[in-house]
N, C-alpha and C positions, 0 to 999 in steps of 0.2 A: 616485484609486487610491494605496494606501501599499503599497511594496515594500520586502522586507527582503533580505538577503543569499541566497540559495539555497534549493532544494528539492531531495528526493532522489526519483528515480524508483524504486520500489521493484522489487525483483527477485522476491520470493516464490517462487511455484512454478516461474516461468519460468527464472530464474537455474539452477534444480536441472536442468531439463530441457536447459539448454544444458550445463550441466557434464557429464550424462550422454553427450552426444554428443561431448564432448571426451575421454572415456575411450578413445574409439577410436584415438586417437592418443597412446600413453604417452610421457610424458617425466616421470620420477620426480621429477627435481631442480628441475624449473621452478616458480617461484612465479607466480600470477597477481594483480596488484594493481588495485584499482579505486576511482575518487572519482566521486561522482555529487552534483550539486548543481543547485538551481534555485528557482523560485518560481512560484505559481499565485494567481490571484486571482478570486474568485467575486463577481459583482455583486449588488447590493441585490435581496432576495425579500421579498414580503410574508408575514407570518405570519398563520396562519389566526385565532388568537386575539387578534389585535391587534398592531401594530407591524411593524417590518422588521429584516432581519438581513443582514449583510455578512460577507465572510471573506476575509482574506489568508492564506496559508500560505508558508512557506520550510523548507528542510531540506538537510541534507547527510549524506552517508554514506561512509564508507570500508571496503573490505573486502579480504580476501585469501583465497585458496584453492590447494591444492597437491595434486598427485595422489602419494599415498603409497605406492600400489601400482598396476600396471597397470589393474585394474578399480574402484578406490576412491579417490574425490577428497573432501577434507574442506576446511571453510572457515570463518571467522570474520568477522563485520563489526560496526560499530558506527555507529549513526546517530542524529542529533538533529534534531528540527523543533518548529516552533511554529505554531499555529493562531491568528490575531488576530482575534477576534469583535467585531462592532459591533452593539449592538442599539440600536433607536431607537423611540420612539412614547410617548405621552402614557398610553397605557392598554394593558391586555392583557399577553401575553407579553414584548413588547419592553419595555415599562415596568419590568419586574422587573430588567432588565439581569442576568441570573442568572449570567454569567461573561465574562471578556475574553480575557486571553492563557492559552493552554494549551501546556504543554511535553510533549515526548514522547521519551525516551530509551529505546533498545533496543539489545539486544546478542543477537546471533543467530549460531547455528552452522549449517552446512550439511554433508550428507552424500550422495553420489551413489555407489551401488553398482551396477555392471553384472553382475548374478548369472549371466548366460548370454548367449547369442547373442540370445534374445528378450525377456528380462526385464530392467528397471532399476528399482531402489529407490531413492526420494528421501525425506530427512527435512529439515525445518528447525526445530530448537528454539529458542524465542525467550524472552526475559526483557524486560519493558518497565515503565517507569516513567513513567505517565501522569497529570499533575497541572496544575491551574491555578497561574500564577505567584502566590506567596506561600503555598501548601501545600507540605507536604513531600512530596517525590518518593517517599519510602518509602510515604507512605499510598496511593499509586495504583500500587502494584507488582502485576503480573500476570504470569503464564507461560503459554506455550502450545506447541503442536506443530502443524506441518503435515506430512503424510506422503501418500505416494502411490507406487503401483506402475504401471509402465508396460509395456505389452506391445507389441513390435515386430512388428507383422502383416507388413509388407513394407517395401521401401526408402523409402516414400513416407510411411507412416503408424504411429504409435506412440500407443496410448491405454490407458488404465486408470483404475482407481477411487481416489480418495484421500479424505482428510478434515481437517479444521482442529479443534482443541479448544483452548479458552483458558479459563483462570481468569477470574472475573468479580468486580469491586467489589461486595460485599454483595448477590450474586446467584448463581443456580445456574451451572455450568458451561456455556459457550457452546460450541456445536460446529456445524459445517456441512459437507455435502459437496463434494467437488471433483472436476470431470473433467479428468484429466491427459491432454493431447492435443497431438501434433505432426503436422500433417497437411499435406504438401506437395500442393497442388492442382494446381500447375503450376511451371514452371521459376521464375517469379517472384512467386507467390501461395501463403501458406501461413496455416493456422488454428492458433492455440496458446493454451496456456493463458496468462493474462497477469496482470501485477499492475497498477500504477498509480500516479500521483503521491502520494506521502506515503500509500501504501497503508496500510490499518488492519487489518482483518478482513474476510474475505469473498473469495469465488472471483470470476474474470473470465475472459474470452475476449477475443482480439484477431486480427483478420483483418489479414494483415501482406502488403504488396505493394512489392516491390523491383524497380523497372524498370531500375534501373542500379545499378553497384556503390556510387555515390555518394548516391543518394537512396533513401529508405523510405517509403511512407504508410501509415498505420494507422487501422484503425476498431475500436473497443474499447468495452466496457461491463463494468461490474463491480458489486457490492454491497460498500458499505462502512459501517463501523459503528465509531464512536469513543465509548469510555466512559472518563470521567475523574473524579479527584477534585476537590473544589473547595476553595478557601480559607477561612480562618476569618472572614470578612466577607461581607456581602450577605445574600440572603434565605435562602440554605441553607447554615448554618454547617458546614464539613467534610462537605457533601453531595456530590451524584454530578451529573455533566452527561452527556448522551448525545446524539449526533446520528447519525442514519441517513440514507443517500441511494444513489441508484443513478446515478452519472456515466456518460454516454454521450459519446463524444470521437471527433475526428478528430485525427491527429496527423502530423506531417512531420519527418523526421529528415535531415540532412545528414552524411555521414560524411567526415571528412578523413582518410584512410588507416585503419589499424587501432586506432589508438590514441585517436582523438579524435572525437566526434560531438556536435552540436548538435540538440536538438529544440525544436519549437513544438507546442503543443496548443490545441485549443478544443472547446467541448461544452457540454451541459447537464445539470445535475443534475436528477433527477427524484426522485418520492416522498420527498421531505424531511422529516423528522421530528425535533423537539426534545423532550427529556425532562429534567425536574429532578425529583431525589429528595432526600430528607433523608440524614442521616449513615448511617441505619440501612436505606436502600434503599426506604423509603416514598415513595409518589408524592406530589409536590406539586402539579406541572402537566405536562400533554403536550399538543403541538400539532403540526400539521404546517405546511410552508411552501411557497409555489408554487415551481414549477421555475424555475430561475435559469442564465444562462449563465456560464461561466468560460473562462479562458485563461491559459497559463503558458508557461514555457520551462525546459529542462534542460540541462545540461551533464555529459557522461560521458566520464570520461578513464581508459583502462586502460593498464598496464604490462606 
């Protein structure tokens, strides 16, 4: 297994829901700062069209947000992560070795507005530069928005519709629905909209159990899609690589006070798909890969 320095646990809509809850305690002058980092490894999986694929990933993210009014919180974050792919095989898709190390730089804003006692509105605009090492990051630029409206049914349940929309490389605009939910099932158990490790695009849900103040256990699943520009060498010069999967995972988090937490995660990626396109978005090859286990850890520091 090859490990690099850190991976970030993405906030996505989950962080906006948390920000909405924070609006109930006004502190206009306070800044909240956050640093997340970690690493994850997905073990080798057989490719249907021949060969094998393995992946390491690492990421780091820094962010800050501030309550600018009693009912409005704004934030900004910057993140960087890498996916390191290793293809193997004498024939088939693995023999193509279509890409190797892929970089992802993202700049995101966040807005959480408590419209009234029942409604909270959330928005997360994002700019991303997603490209293989050796390619110009500007050639992998995309933009997107995740937004939702959450209705407070009672003290235990907030729920509402949302959507994500992203521009796509040489493709039509990508969009997907989101269910924004924060449901306290008991004093220690809750169901929430969730992100994931190095989250890309797509919705997710997390069942969060907190038996003590120091420990939390999570069961989650999400849909992930990564689409990136390739370099000027190899079988698809300046082309596009794409990976889709559905990770299902268990996680455990140890809290060290309010500022620091350490998480470990283990799960299986299902419904894996690899796609290789030319520079104009024309299909060169497409295949699935077998379900594969993954595991990793993240560190979360708040100020």
